[in-house]
C-alpha positions, 0 to 999 in steps of 0.5 A, a space after each residue: 514447467 516453469 511457473 511465473 510465481 509461487 505462493 508461500 505462507 509466512 513460514 515458507 510452506 508452499 500454498 495456493 491462490 485458493 487459500 489466499 482468497 479464502 483468508 482474504 474473504 475473512 479479513 477486515 483489511 488486506 494489505 497487498 504489498 507490491 514491487 511497483 514494476 513487477 508484472 505478475 504482482 500487478 496481475 495477481 492484484 487484479 485477480 484478487 480484486 476481481 474474485 473478492 468483488 465477485 465473492 464479497 460483492 457490496 462488502 468491498 472497498 479499494 484503496 491505494 498508495 498510488 493516489 494521494 488523499 487530496 485527489 479524492 475529489 477528482 477520483 470520486 468525480 471520475 468514479 461517478 462519471 462526472 468527468 472523463 478519464 482524460 480529465 482525471 489523469 490530467 488533474 490527479 497526480 497519477 503515477 507513470 505506470 498508471 495505465 498498465 498497473 493501476 488503471 485496470 483496478 480503477 476500471 474494475 472499481 468503476 464497473 462494479 461500483 466499488 468505492 476507491 480511496 486515495 490514501 497516500 499523503 500528498 507528496 508536498 507534505 511528505 517533503 516538508 517532513 523530509 526537511 523539517 521532521 513531523 513537527 513541520 506539519 504543524 504549520 499547515 492550515 486546518 484545511 491542509 491537515 484534512 489530507 494527513 493523519 491527525 496530529 500529533 503523529 506517533 513515531 517509533 524509531 525503534 521499529 525495524 523498518 524505520 531503524 533500517 532507514 535511519 541506518 541507511 541515512 546515517 551512512 549516506 546510502 539514502 536520504 530522500 532530500 532529508 536534512 537529518 536521518 530521523 527526518 528521512 524515516 519520519 517522511 516514510 512514517 507520515 505516509 504509513 500513518 496517513 494511509 492507515 488513517 484513510 483506510 480506517 476512515 473508510 472501513 466499516 465493520 463487515 466490509 473488506 478493505 483491500 489496499 494496494 501499496 509498496 511491500 515496504 509499507 506493510 512487510 514484517 507486520 510493521 509500518 501501515 500495520 503498526 498504525 492500524 493496530 495502534 488505532 484498533 487492535 482488534 482488526 483482522 489484517 491480512 498481509 501479502 508481500 512480493 519478492 523476486 528470487 533467482 530460484 522460486 522453488 524455496 522461499 529465501 530465509 530473508 523473505 520468511 515471515 515478511 507477510 501472511 502470504 508471500 508471492 515469489 517471482 523470478 528475478 527476470 520477470 517482465 517489468 512494467 517499467 
């Protein structure tokens, strides 16, 4: 038998999808960290979304990094049936892999009448941060500031995820168009802070908010998790990460403790793009 994936807990012990589902039902917020082009990861997202919608019924809320907050109006209009799908995909800033990877989730939400929240910062505002740092957001109008986390936005450069980005930028490995290394990390932080903000704005006690995001935004209980906990330390947050390994029978040391549940898939798994 050649499994397409194996599921592990944080300590690297093999576990089951049934265990993941039972823990997700108990959570306030589920952060499903994906590798954007990993086909198995996207399939599992859909399965978990389907099973949660069956089990928790009207308690479920969906949200995703892949939709920017200022497209919420268009997303709502599409969910209500006021506009056609071709109008939605033309007017919203959808990702190139929307049709294969995120449309099934939105179709499920529409069929089950599940709210779907656009959580990410508009990319034009992340670009401002990349050039000018978080202070650059103060120039935005009150109307524009509705689509980002409330100012001032906390930033802790010592958090490992951001510290690693600072190191990469300082060595010229990655800059993202930033003029300074700290602005590169802050451009990531505005995404994390904004996603956390819109998750909490739309979550209510007794509900389960399942959020789909790149694994880097929730790995190691940082980033989105840090901003969520900063606002509400009592939240029960479940994290899922996705990794690719040559051998998936044993979870690699570098992938231990990345999340509560870790999906290991072969490196040569079919990619969606």
